[in-house]
Structures are given as structure tokens and as C-alpha cells.
All heavy atoms as an XYZ file, in Angstrom:
788
protein
N      24.311     -8.640     12.204
C      22.921     -8.607     12.614
C      22.170     -7.465     11.919
O      21.012     -7.618     11.583
C      22.864     -8.470     14.135
C      21.499     -8.681     14.677
S      20.989    -10.374     14.348
C      19.683    -10.547     15.448
N      22.857     -6.347     11.710
C      22.236     -5.193     11.061
C      21.729     -5.552      9.662
O      20.688     -5.078      9.234
C      23.236     -4.051     10.992
C      22.714     -2.823     10.315
C      23.792     -1.771     10.203
C      23.338     -0.661      9.297
N      24.410      0.212      8.920
N      22.455     -6.388      8.949
C      22.063     -6.768      7.594
C      20.739     -7.517      7.567
O      20.006     -7.470      6.596
C      23.139     -7.623      6.938
C      24.405     -6.839      6.652
O      24.312     -5.604      6.529
O      25.471     -7.455      6.560
N      20.418     -8.233      8.641
C      19.186     -9.006      8.690
C      17.992     -8.193      9.175
O      16.858     -8.646      9.073
C      19.374    -10.245      9.571
C      20.319    -11.239      8.969
C      21.592    -11.395      9.468
C      19.930    -11.994      7.880
C      22.470    -12.300      8.902
C      20.800    -12.908      7.306
C      22.075    -13.052      7.820
N      18.241     -6.996      9.671
C      17.146     -6.169     10.186
C      16.172     -5.765      9.078
O      14.971     -5.677      9.300
C      17.692     -4.933     10.882
N      16.679     -5.539      7.891
C      15.832     -5.112      6.771
C      15.222     -6.286      6.016
O      14.420     -6.084      5.103
C      16.646     -4.251      5.811
N      15.573     -7.499      6.391
C      15.118     -8.681      5.655
C      13.600     -8.784      5.527
O      13.099     -8.986      4.414
C      15.694     -9.949      6.285
C      15.303    -11.258      5.611
C      15.815    -11.303      4.180
C      15.844    -12.433      6.414
N      12.815     -8.617      6.602
C      11.357     -8.743      6.430
C      10.770     -7.699      5.478
O       9.950     -8.036      4.620
C      10.806     -8.552      7.850
C      11.938     -8.851      8.754
C      13.180     -8.464      8.009
N      11.197     -6.466      5.604
C      10.691     -5.412      4.728
C      11.145     -5.632      3.290
O      10.351     -5.546      2.352
C      11.147     -4.043      5.231
C      10.680     -2.833      4.430
C       9.157     -2.769      4.407
C      11.269     -1.562      5.017
N      12.427     -5.930      3.120
C      12.973     -6.171      1.784
C      12.267     -7.351      1.121
O      11.931     -7.310     -0.061
C      14.479     -6.437      1.906
C      15.244     -6.283      0.632
C      16.712     -6.582      0.816
N      16.878     -8.012      0.995
C      17.602     -8.580      1.936
N      18.246     -7.859      2.815
N      17.704     -9.892      2.006
N      11.990     -8.402      1.888
C      11.317     -9.584      1.340
C       9.877     -9.274      0.950
O       9.419     -9.688     -0.118
C      11.335    -10.719      2.363
O      12.656    -11.123      2.606
N       9.164     -8.560      1.803
C       7.767     -8.223      1.500
C       7.664     -7.361      0.248
O       6.840     -7.631     -0.642
C       7.132     -7.513      2.689
N       8.493     -6.347      0.149
C       8.480     -5.479     -1.036
C       8.909     -6.267     -2.267
O       8.325     -6.128     -3.346
C       9.360     -4.241     -0.809
C       8.726     -3.349      0.265
C       9.569     -3.467     -2.104
C       9.602     -2.216      0.738
N       9.898     -7.121     -2.111
C      10.359     -7.942     -3.223
C       9.278     -8.865     -3.745
O       9.117     -9.037     -4.956
N       8.503     -9.472     -2.832
C       7.417    -10.370     -3.239
C       6.364     -9.605     -4.033
O       5.871    -10.095     -5.056
C       6.813    -11.068     -2.009
C       7.797    -12.099     -1.462
C       5.475    -11.714     -2.342
C       7.444    -12.655     -0.099
N       6.034     -8.398     -3.591
C       5.035     -7.590     -4.304
C       5.513     -7.276     -5.723
O       4.766     -7.434     -6.696
C       4.711     -6.295     -3.527
C       3.881     -5.338     -4.364
C       4.000     -6.626     -2.220
N       6.764     -6.847     -5.857
C       7.275     -6.516     -7.189
C       7.437     -7.763     -8.056
O       7.159     -7.722     -9.258
C       8.587     -5.739     -7.099
C       8.382     -4.279     -6.869
C       8.651     -3.716     -5.640
C       7.889     -3.463     -7.872
C       8.452     -2.369     -5.412
C       7.673     -2.119     -7.662
C       7.956     -1.565     -6.427
N       7.863     -8.866     -7.476
C       7.977    -10.112     -8.233
C       6.606    -10.532     -8.764
O       6.470    -10.894     -9.941
C       8.561    -11.213     -7.337
C       8.699    -12.600     -7.961
C       9.674    -12.568     -9.131
C       9.166    -13.594     -6.910
N       5.596    -10.449     -7.924
C       4.220    -10.783     -8.318
C       3.774     -9.918     -9.500
O       3.279    -10.427    -10.510
C       3.293    -10.581     -7.115
C       1.836    -10.736     -7.417
C       1.268    -11.999     -7.498
C       1.025     -9.633     -7.607
C      -0.086    -12.154     -7.768
C      -0.328     -9.778     -7.869
C      -0.885    -11.042     -7.956
N       3.964     -8.609     -9.404
C       3.535     -7.710    -10.481
C       4.384     -7.888    -11.737
O       3.879     -7.741    -12.856
C       3.537     -6.255    -10.005
C       2.404     -5.953     -9.075
N       1.109     -5.839     -9.500
C       2.382     -5.764     -7.735
C       0.322     -5.590     -8.469
N       1.075     -5.551     -7.383
N       5.652     -8.193    -11.565
C       6.501     -8.468    -12.720
C       6.044     -9.715    -13.473
O       6.031     -9.744    -14.704
N       5.648    -10.754    -12.727
C       5.133    -11.968    -13.363
C       3.821    -11.696    -14.095
O       3.581    -12.252    -15.169
C       4.939    -13.068    -12.313
C       6.210    -13.681    -11.753
C       5.901    -14.561    -10.542
C       6.962    -14.464    -12.811
N       2.985    -10.828    -13.534
C       1.739    -10.448    -14.214
C       2.034     -9.758    -15.534
O       1.422    -10.058    -16.554
C       0.915     -9.510    -13.343
C       0.209    -10.170    -12.196
C      -0.649     -9.172    -11.449
O      -0.186     -8.107    -11.050
N      -1.908     -9.518    -11.268
N       2.964     -8.816    -15.493
C       3.266     -8.027    -16.694
C       4.057     -8.831    -17.722
O       3.810     -8.720    -18.920
C       4.023     -6.764    -16.306
C       3.177     -5.763    -15.560
C       4.008     -4.552    -15.163
C       3.151     -3.524    -14.465
N       3.197     -3.648    -13.012
N       5.019     -9.613    -17.283
C       5.893    -10.319    -18.219
C       5.232    -11.544    -18.837
O       5.376    -11.800    -20.034
C       7.190    -10.727    -17.518
N       4.503    -12.313    -18.022
C       3.992    -13.591    -18.491
C       2.478    -13.736    -18.400
O       1.940    -14.793    -18.724
C       4.640    -14.732    -17.696
C       6.137    -14.720    -17.774
C       6.894    -14.465    -16.645
C       6.787    -14.939    -18.976
C       8.278    -14.446    -16.712
C       8.172    -14.923    -19.054
C       8.918    -14.670    -17.914
N       1.787    -12.722    -17.927
C       0.339    -12.798    -17.810
C      -0.130    -13.710    -16.685
O      -1.296    -14.111    -16.664
N       0.759    -14.036    -15.770
C       0.383    -14.902    -14.650
C      -0.502    -14.144    -13.663
O      -0.516    -12.915    -13.658
C       1.640    -15.417    -13.940
C       2.509    -16.305    -14.820
S       4.072    -16.736    -14.063
C       3.544    -17.801    -12.746
N      -1.230    -14.868    -12.830
C      -2.070    -14.279    -11.775
C      -3.052    -13.252    -12.341
O      -3.194    -12.157    -11.819
C      -1.218    -13.654    -10.676
C      -0.142    -14.546    -10.144
C       1.197    -14.255    -10.374
C      -0.460    -15.692     -9.441
C       2.204    -15.080     -9.889
C       0.535    -16.526     -8.957
C       1.869    -16.216     -9.186
N      -3.687    -13.591    -13.438
C      -4.674    -12.736    -14.116
C      -4.069    -11.446    -14.653
O      -4.765    -10.441    -14.793
C      -5.846    -12.411    -13.180
O      -6.480    -13.586    -12.753
N      -2.780    -11.455    -14.947
C      -2.127    -10.275    -15.508
C      -2.388    -10.139    -16.994
O      -2.886    -11.053    -17.650
N      -2.024     -8.991    -17.539
C      -2.293     -8.710    -18.943
C      -1.178     -9.159    -19.875
O      -1.353     -9.167    -21.083
C      -2.516     -7.205    -19.117
O      -1.358     -6.489    -18.707
N      -0.018     -9.504    -19.335
C       1.113     -9.877    -20.172
C       1.717     -8.653    -20.841
O       1.242     -7.530    -20.674
N       2.756     -8.882    -21.602
C       3.474     -7.783    -22.263
C       2.556     -7.028    -23.218
O       2.534     -5.800    -23.239
C       4.721     -8.297    -23.017
C       5.776     -8.812    -22.036
C       5.309     -7.215    -23.927
C       6.427     -7.761    -21.177
N       1.774     -7.749    -24.010
C       0.923     -7.096    -25.011
C      -0.112     -6.180    -24.361
O      -0.276     -5.024    -24.760
C       0.230     -8.128    -25.893
C      -0.565     -7.503    -27.017
C      -1.185     -8.535    -27.930
O      -0.766     -9.700    -27.926
O      -2.122     -8.151    -28.662
N      -0.798     -6.673    -23.361
C      -1.805     -5.862    -22.678
C      -1.193     -4.679    -21.962
O      -1.723     -3.564    -21.997
N      -0.047     -4.903    -21.313
C       0.632     -3.820    -20.613
C       1.151     -2.789    -21.606
O       1.056     -1.581    -21.380
C       1.762     -4.380    -19.752
C       2.454     -3.366    -18.899
C       1.732     -2.499    -18.084
C       3.829     -3.268    -18.896
C       2.377     -1.544    -17.294
C       4.482     -2.338    -18.113
C       3.749     -1.474    -17.312
N       1.661     -3.260    -22.743
C       2.132     -2.351    -23.793
C       0.990     -1.494    -24.323
O       1.157     -0.282    -24.538
C       2.752     -3.168    -24.927
O       3.087     -2.342    -26.005
N      -0.171     -2.086    -24.521
C      -1.336     -1.324    -24.984
C      -1.723     -0.248    -23.974
O      -2.069      0.869    -24.353
C      -2.519     -2.256    -25.243
C      -2.297     -3.155    -26.433
O      -1.491     -2.852    -27.309
N      -2.985     -4.275    -26.460
N      -1.679     -0.587    -22.692
C      -2.008      0.389    -21.654
C      -1.000      1.540    -21.657
O      -1.383      2.704    -21.588
C      -2.033     -0.287    -20.274
C      -2.585      0.591    -19.152
S      -1.443      1.794    -18.415
C      -0.239      0.741    -17.661
N       0.289      1.205    -21.770
C       1.310      2.255    -21.796
C       1.125      3.166    -23.005
O       1.258      4.386    -22.895
C       2.712      1.643    -21.803
C       3.155      0.909    -20.535
C       4.550      0.317    -20.730
C       3.130      1.833    -19.329
N       0.815      2.583    -24.156
C       0.569      3.379    -25.354
C      -0.630      4.293    -25.195
O      -0.608      5.444    -25.656
N      -1.655      3.815    -24.507
C      -2.861      4.622    -24.337
C      -2.655      5.832    -23.422
O      -3.419      6.779    -23.490
C      -4.002      3.760    -23.791
O      -3.799      3.451    -22.423
N      -1.625      5.796    -22.585
C      -1.354      6.952    -21.715
C      -0.198      7.804    -22.229
O       0.282      8.700    -21.539
C      -1.106      6.538    -20.247
C       0.111      5.633    -20.115
C      -2.342      5.905    -19.651
C       0.557      5.410    -18.688
N       0.255      7.500    -23.456
C       1.242      8.343    -24.096
C       2.692      8.030    -23.802
O       3.571      8.856    -24.052
N       2.981      6.844    -23.313
C       4.377      6.448    -23.072
C       4.998      6.118    -24.429
O       4.446      5.317    -25.188
C       4.455      5.229    -22.131
C       3.838      5.538    -20.772
C       5.889      4.725    -21.983
C       4.600      6.504    -19.913
N       6.149      6.729    -24.761
C       6.780      6.436    -26.052
C       7.327      5.005    -26.092
O       7.640      4.436    -25.056
C       7.912      7.464    -26.141
C       8.178      7.864    -24.738
C       6.898      7.704    -23.987
N       7.452      4.466    -27.294
C       7.881      3.085    -27.546
C       7.322      2.126    -26.479
O       8.055      1.531    -25.693
C       9.411      2.957    -27.710
C      10.182      3.720    -26.632
C       9.856      3.331    -29.079
C      11.700      3.560    -26.694
N       5.997      1.985    -26.475
C       5.343      1.247    -25.385
C       5.754     -0.221    -25.266
O       5.822     -0.744    -24.155
C       3.858      1.388    -25.695
C       3.776      1.749    -27.126
C       5.028      2.479    -27.447
N       6.041     -0.894    -26.370
C       6.416     -2.303    -26.269
C       7.761     -2.455    -25.564
O       7.910     -3.289    -24.668
C       6.450     -2.967    -27.652
O       5.165     -2.828    -28.256
C       6.804     -4.441    -27.549
N       8.727     -1.635    -25.937
C      10.034     -1.677    -25.276
C       9.899     -1.305    -23.800
O      10.470     -1.962    -22.930
C      11.019     -0.740    -25.974
C      12.393     -0.614    -25.308
C      13.108     -1.964    -25.287
C      13.226      0.438    -26.010
N       9.131     -0.275    -23.522
C       8.943      0.146    -22.127
C       8.223     -0.934    -21.315
O       8.555     -1.156    -20.150
C       8.160      1.459    -22.058
C       8.918      2.658    -22.577
S      10.393      2.976    -21.594
C      11.600      3.083    -22.872
N       7.266     -1.620    -21.932
C       6.552     -2.694    -21.240
C       7.509     -3.822    -20.864
O       7.473     -4.333    -19.744
C       5.415     -3.223    -22.114
N       8.372     -4.197    -21.793
C       9.353     -5.251    -21.511
C      10.303     -4.799    -20.410
O      10.573     -5.551    -19.457
C      10.124     -5.637    -22.796
C      11.294     -6.547    -22.470
C       9.192     -6.301    -23.797
N      10.821     -3.575    -20.514
C      11.755     -3.074    -19.495
C      11.109     -3.029    -18.113
O      11.692     -3.510    -17.139
C      12.268     -1.680    -19.878
C      13.261     -1.613    -21.021
C      13.576     -0.164    -21.368
C      14.535     -2.358    -20.667
N       9.923     -2.473    -18.017
C       9.249     -2.361    -16.722
C       8.940     -3.744    -16.162
O       9.186     -4.013    -14.979
C       7.961     -1.509    -16.838
C       7.117     -1.636    -15.589
C       8.319     -0.057    -17.093
N       8.429     -4.637    -16.994
C       8.073     -5.981    -16.528
C       9.286     -6.701    -15.955
O       9.224     -7.278    -14.859
C       7.464     -6.790    -17.671
N      10.400     -6.644    -16.664
C      11.574     -7.379    -16.199
C      12.321     -6.660    -15.083
O      12.950     -7.312    -14.246
C      12.475     -7.742    -17.377
C      11.886     -8.902    -18.130
C      11.094     -8.706    -19.252
C      12.051    -10.197    -17.672
C      10.508     -9.764    -19.917
C      11.473    -11.267    -18.330
C      10.712    -11.049    -19.445
O      10.119    -12.111    -20.083
N      12.240     -5.350    -15.031
C      12.805     -4.643    -13.873
C      12.019     -4.999    -12.622
O      12.598     -5.250    -11.559
C      12.851     -3.125    -14.104
C      13.944     -2.788    -15.124
C      13.096     -2.374    -12.789
C      13.950     -1.344    -15.586
N      10.691     -5.051    -12.726
C       9.882     -5.440    -11.571
C      10.152     -6.890    -11.187
O      10.317     -7.201     -9.999
C       8.390     -5.231    -11.852
C       7.975     -3.795    -11.831
C       6.469     -3.603    -11.933
O       5.718     -4.610    -11.939
O       6.043     -2.445    -11.995
N      10.201     -7.771    -12.167
C      10.413     -9.183    -11.897
C      11.793     -9.424    -11.283
O      11.905    -10.013    -10.198
C      10.263     -9.966    -13.199
C      10.238    -11.480    -13.047
C       9.083    -12.046    -13.863
C      11.517    -12.075    -13.549
N      12.832     -8.971    -11.943
C      14.184     -9.203    -11.445
C      14.503     -8.355    -10.213
O      15.164     -8.830     -9.293
C      15.211     -8.938    -12.556
C      15.160     -9.910    -13.720
C      16.119     -9.478    -14.824
C      15.464    -11.328    -13.261
N      14.011     -7.113    -10.201
C      14.228     -6.257     -9.030
C      13.604     -6.852     -7.787
O      14.207     -6.851     -6.707
N      12.393     -7.384     -7.926
C      11.746     -8.045     -6.797
C      12.513     -9.269     -6.344
O      12.740     -9.480     -5.146
N      12.943    -10.067     -7.295
C      13.725    -11.259     -6.977
C      15.036    -10.890     -6.293
O      15.421    -11.501     -5.286
C      13.987    -12.065     -8.249
C      14.720    -13.382     -8.074
C      13.902    -14.347     -7.220
C      15.015    -13.992     -9.434
N      15.708     -9.879     -6.813
C      16.979     -9.453     -6.218
C      16.790     -8.915     -4.796
O      17.630     -9.135     -3.929
C      17.667     -8.398     -7.083
C      18.218     -8.930     -8.389
C      18.491     -8.064     -9.431
C      18.443    -10.277     -8.592
C      19.003     -8.530    -10.634
C      18.949    -10.760     -9.791
C      19.232     -9.884    -10.813
N      15.692     -8.204     -4.556
C      15.429     -7.728     -3.197
C      15.210     -8.904     -2.248
O      15.701     -8.892     -1.117
C      14.208     -6.807     -3.173
C      14.379     -5.412     -3.751
C      13.066     -4.642     -3.655
C      15.490     -4.643     -3.065
N      14.471     -9.898     -2.688
C      14.216    -11.072     -1.850
C      15.526    -11.782     -1.507
O      15.784    -12.125     -0.357
C      13.241    -12.046     -2.541
C      11.857    -11.405     -2.684
C      13.151    -13.368     -1.776
C      10.935    -12.146     -3.632
N      16.359    -11.991     -2.528
C      17.607    -12.720     -2.342
C      18.655    -11.859     -1.628
O      19.510    -12.381     -0.914
C      18.138    -13.220     -3.708
C      19.494    -13.855     -3.597
C      17.143    -14.193     -4.323
N      18.577    -10.551     -1.812
C      19.519     -9.650     -1.155
C      20.746     -9.315     -1.977
O      21.799     -8.979     -1.430
N      20.627     -9.399     -3.303
C      21.742     -9.008     -4.165
C      21.321     -7.816     -5.022
O      20.146     -7.668     -5.346
C      22.231    -10.174     -5.066
C      21.108    -10.714     -5.949
C      22.814    -11.292     -4.201
C      21.545    -11.773     -6.941
N      22.269     -6.986     -5.356
C      22.026     -5.782     -6.167
C      20.874     -4.955     -5.599
O      20.073     -4.381     -6.346
C      21.735     -6.134     -7.629
C      22.746     -7.048     -8.260
C      22.382     -8.305     -8.721
C      24.071     -6.657     -8.387
C      23.304     -9.148     -9.301
C      25.006     -7.489     -8.970
C      24.630     -8.740     -9.431
N      20.767     -4.884     -4.282
C      19.598     -4.259     -3.662
C      19.518     -2.765     -3.942
O      18.416     -2.241     -4.154
C      19.567     -4.500     -2.151
O      20.794     -4.087     -1.575
C      19.315     -5.965     -1.844
N      20.628     -2.069     -3.946
C      20.568     -0.616     -4.165
C      20.138     -0.267     -5.577
O      19.268      0.579     -5.774
C      21.904      0.031     -3.827
C      22.168      0.025     -2.346
C      23.447      0.697     -1.998
N      23.657      0.599     -0.561
C      24.636      1.163      0.073
N      25.530      1.876     -0.592
N      24.754      1.022      1.371
N      20.728     -0.911     -6.561
C      20.347     -0.615     -7.950
C      18.929     -1.104     -8.222
O      18.172     -0.457     -8.957
C      21.369     -1.194     -8.964
C      21.113     -0.647    -10.372
C      21.351     -2.693     -8.995
C      21.456      0.782    -10.555
N      18.534     -2.227     -7.628
C      17.167     -2.725     -7.790
C      16.175     -1.748     -7.178
O      15.156     -1.412     -7.798
C      17.010     -4.094     -7.126
O      17.817     -5.051     -7.757
N      16.462     -1.302     -5.959
C      15.552     -0.370     -5.281
C      15.442      0.941     -6.054
O      14.347      1.491     -6.199
C      16.022     -0.116     -3.858
N      16.554      1.445     -6.573
C      16.527      2.686     -7.346
C      15.717      2.503     -8.625
O      14.889      3.356     -8.968
C      17.942      3.152     -7.678
C      18.054      4.413     -8.518
C      17.431      5.606     -7.794
C      19.499      4.696     -8.876
N      15.909      1.398     -9.326
C      15.154      1.132    -10.557
C      13.664      1.029    -10.274
O      12.842      1.583    -11.006
C      15.643     -0.168    -11.200
O      17.011     -0.085    -11.515
N      13.310      0.334     -9.210
C      11.905      0.185     -8.839
C      11.297      1.514     -8.403
O      10.143      1.812     -8.715
C      11.759     -0.876     -7.749
C      12.126     -2.298     -8.192
C      12.239     -3.221     -6.985
C      11.138     -2.834     -9.201
N      12.078      2.323     -7.702
C      11.609      3.653     -7.298
C      11.288      4.510     -8.516
O      10.245      5.175     -8.570
C      12.648      4.347     -6.421
C      12.356      5.806     -6.061
C      11.127      5.907     -5.169
C      13.555      6.443     -5.388
N      12.148      4.492     -9.510
C      11.925      5.282    -10.725
C      10.638      4.832    -11.418
O       9.810      5.653    -11.819
C      13.140      5.192    -11.672
C      14.329      5.929    -11.043
C      12.809      5.757    -13.051
C      15.660      5.664    -11.721
N      10.445      3.519    -11.539
C       9.226      2.994    -12.151
C       7.990      3.446    -11.379
O       6.985      3.862    -11.959
C       9.280      1.455    -12.237
C      10.303      1.030    -13.273
C       7.908      0.869    -12.553
C      10.587     -0.455    -13.257
N       8.057      3.380    -10.064
C       6.902      3.754     -9.242
C       6.624      5.258     -9.303
O       5.467      5.673     -9.273
C       7.101      3.307     -7.795
C       7.040      1.813     -7.602
S       5.446      1.088     -8.083
C       5.778      0.525     -9.748
N       7.650      6.072     -9.403
C       7.433      7.516     -9.540
C       6.760      7.852    -10.870
O       5.861      8.695    -10.922
C       8.749      8.278     -9.386
C       9.303      8.338     -7.967
C      10.694      8.969     -7.965
C       8.372      9.090     -7.041
N       7.183      7.181    -11.938
C       6.537      7.396    -13.236
C       5.074      6.962    -13.154
O       4.173      7.679    -13.608
C       7.276      6.650    -14.367
C       6.476      6.689    -15.667
C       8.667      7.235    -14.579
N       4.806      5.792    -12.557
C       3.426      5.326    -12.417
C       2.601      6.299    -11.581
O       1.453      6.600    -11.915
C       3.404      3.934    -11.772
N       3.187      6.809    -10.513
C       2.474      7.754     -9.652
C       2.079      9.004    -10.416
O       0.912      9.399    -10.420
C       3.338      8.131     -8.443
C       2.795      9.255     -7.560
C       1.531      8.813     -6.847
C       3.849      9.689     -6.556
N       3.031      9.629    -11.088
C       2.758     10.912    -11.733
C       2.064     10.778    -13.083
O       1.332     11.679    -13.492
C       4.040     11.738    -11.857
C       4.514     12.234    -10.525
C       5.642     11.709     -9.931
C       3.803     13.205     -9.845
C       6.065     12.154     -8.691
C       4.207     13.672     -8.603
C       5.347     13.134     -8.023
N       2.256      9.671    -13.778
C       1.642      9.506    -15.101
C       0.234      8.911    -15.024
O      -0.601      9.204    -15.866
C       2.547      8.613    -15.964
C       2.215      8.615    -17.418
C       2.590      9.909    -18.079
C       2.317      9.808    -19.565
N       2.259     11.067    -20.224
N      -0.048      8.101    -13.996
C      -1.319      7.392    -13.945
C      -2.144      7.741    -12.712
O      -3.304      8.097    -12.816
C      -1.096      5.854    -13.978
C      -2.408      5.105    -13.887
C      -0.327      5.445    -15.218
N      -1.571      7.641    -11.535
C      -2.363      7.604    -10.310
C      -2.653      8.947     -9.647
O      -3.691      9.099     -9.007
C      -1.699      6.677     -9.289
C      -1.619      5.265     -9.766
N      -2.717      4.446     -9.864
C      -0.564      4.532    -10.203
C      -2.349      3.275    -10.331
N      -1.043      3.292    -10.547
N      -1.781      9.917     -9.750
C      -1.946     11.140     -8.961
C      -3.192     11.922     -9.349
O      -3.861     12.513     -8.500
C      -0.679     12.016     -9.000
C      -0.657     12.892     -7.772
C      -0.586     12.839    -10.263
C       0.707     13.184     -7.255
N      -3.568     11.883    -10.622
C      -4.756     12.622    -11.065
C      -6.051     11.972    -10.571
O      -7.106     12.596    -10.595
C      -4.782     12.708    -12.592
O      -4.915     11.418    -13.150
N      -5.973     10.735    -10.099
C      -7.152     10.008     -9.633
C      -7.375     10.163     -8.131
O      -8.263      9.533     -7.581
C      -7.029      8.534     -9.988
C      -6.968      8.315    -11.484
C      -6.786      6.878    -11.819
N      -6.700      6.721    -13.266
C      -6.467      5.577    -13.859
N      -6.313      4.484    -13.139
N      -6.389      5.514    -15.152
N      -6.550     10.953     -7.496
C      -6.721     11.200     -6.070
C      -6.106     10.115     -5.207
O      -5.412      9.230     -5.678
N      -6.388     10.176     -3.922
C      -5.767      9.278     -2.953
C      -6.352      7.873     -2.959
O      -5.630      6.888     -2.896
C      -5.879      9.881     -1.543
C      -5.324      8.991     -0.472
C      -3.959      8.854     -0.311
C      -6.161      8.266      0.362
C      -3.425      8.029      0.659
C      -5.647      7.434      1.335
C      -4.273      7.311      1.491
N      -7.657      7.748     -3.054
C      -8.331      6.466     -2.830
C      -7.993      5.423     -3.890
O      -8.063      5.680     -5.095
C      -9.850      6.666     -2.808
O     -10.502      5.416     -2.689
N      -7.686      4.236     -3.423
C      -7.441      3.118     -4.320
C      -8.714      2.695     -5.060
O      -8.667      2.125     -6.140
C      -6.880      1.927     -3.533
C      -6.361      0.844     -4.437
O      -5.831      1.102     -5.493
N      -6.526     -0.397     -4.012
N      -9.859      2.999     -4.495
C     -11.135      2.664     -5.121
C     -11.325      3.387     -6.451
O     -12.064      2.928     -7.321
C     -12.308      3.011     -4.181
C     -12.272      2.247     -2.870
S     -12.369      0.464     -3.078
C     -14.089      0.311     -3.494
N     -10.671      4.530     -6.633
C     -10.758      5.280     -7.884
C      -9.470      5.141     -8.712
O      -9.259      5.895     -9.636
C     -11.020      6.769     -7.607
O      -9.954      7.289     -6.803
C     -12.344      6.961     -6.905
N      -8.609      4.181     -8.341
C      -7.349      3.998     -9.057
C      -6.264      4.954     -8.600
O      -5.290      5.175     -9.300
N      -6.465      5.541     -7.434
C      -5.516      6.526     -6.896
C      -4.234      5.901     -6.369
O      -3.984      4.709     -6.515
N      -3.468      6.736     -5.724
C      -2.111      6.339     -5.313
C      -2.039      5.714     -3.934
O      -0.951      5.448     -3.424
C      -1.165      7.527     -5.401
C      -1.617      8.770     -4.663
C      -1.278      8.957     -3.336
C      -2.352      9.745     -5.315
C      -1.679     10.101     -2.666
C      -2.758     10.884     -4.653
C      -2.416     11.071     -3.339
O      -2.803     12.185     -2.668
N      -3.156      5.460     -3.301
C      -3.161      4.838     -1.982
C      -2.332      3.578     -1.990
O      -1.562      3.247     -1.187
C      -4.590      4.519     -1.562
C      -4.711      3.858     -0.240
C      -6.147      3.480      0.092
O      -7.062      3.739     -0.708
O      -6.354      2.937      1.162
């Protein structure tokens, strides 16, 4: 029963990451796709932006899927945490709290 207690939270977080991974990897749901995401990463000084764009897109896509299904959850969660920490400190923290200004809310 304990294993099912985290199911709603794990599923909700997984859906969010799967959605964003599909935006980045394939340009679905009005996303920018790999090329647009790579350009954004390059503009903020991320090295080898095309490789990083592919890695981030597929980590989000597969990590979200794995969280939903319940396999490789620890490594998926750790990978997603690392991506989110980089996004927080490289992009969002300087914009303050409010999501209206692109902040970390």
C-alpha cells in the first residue's frame, strides 16, 4: 500500500515533465522543438547547446514517462532535479519570484 501512496504526486509531476519534454523534443503543444530550445540555451551561455538541448528534452520526456509508469523513479527524479536546479539558477532566480516576470514561482 505504501508504494501507491506516492502515485498521485508521481503521476502529476511525471505528466508535467512529459508535456515539457514533448514541447522541447518535438515542438508539440506550441513548443520550440530542439532547434528553438538549443538557440535559447546558446543565448544564455550553455556550452554545446544542441547536445544539451537534446539531453534535457529527452531526460524530461523519458523521466516524466518513467515517473508516471513507476520505473527508474530515483534516477529519473535525480536527473529531473538537476535539470530544474540549472534552470532555476541560470534563468529564473534573477527574475525574482513572480511567474509574471519569468521568475521561479
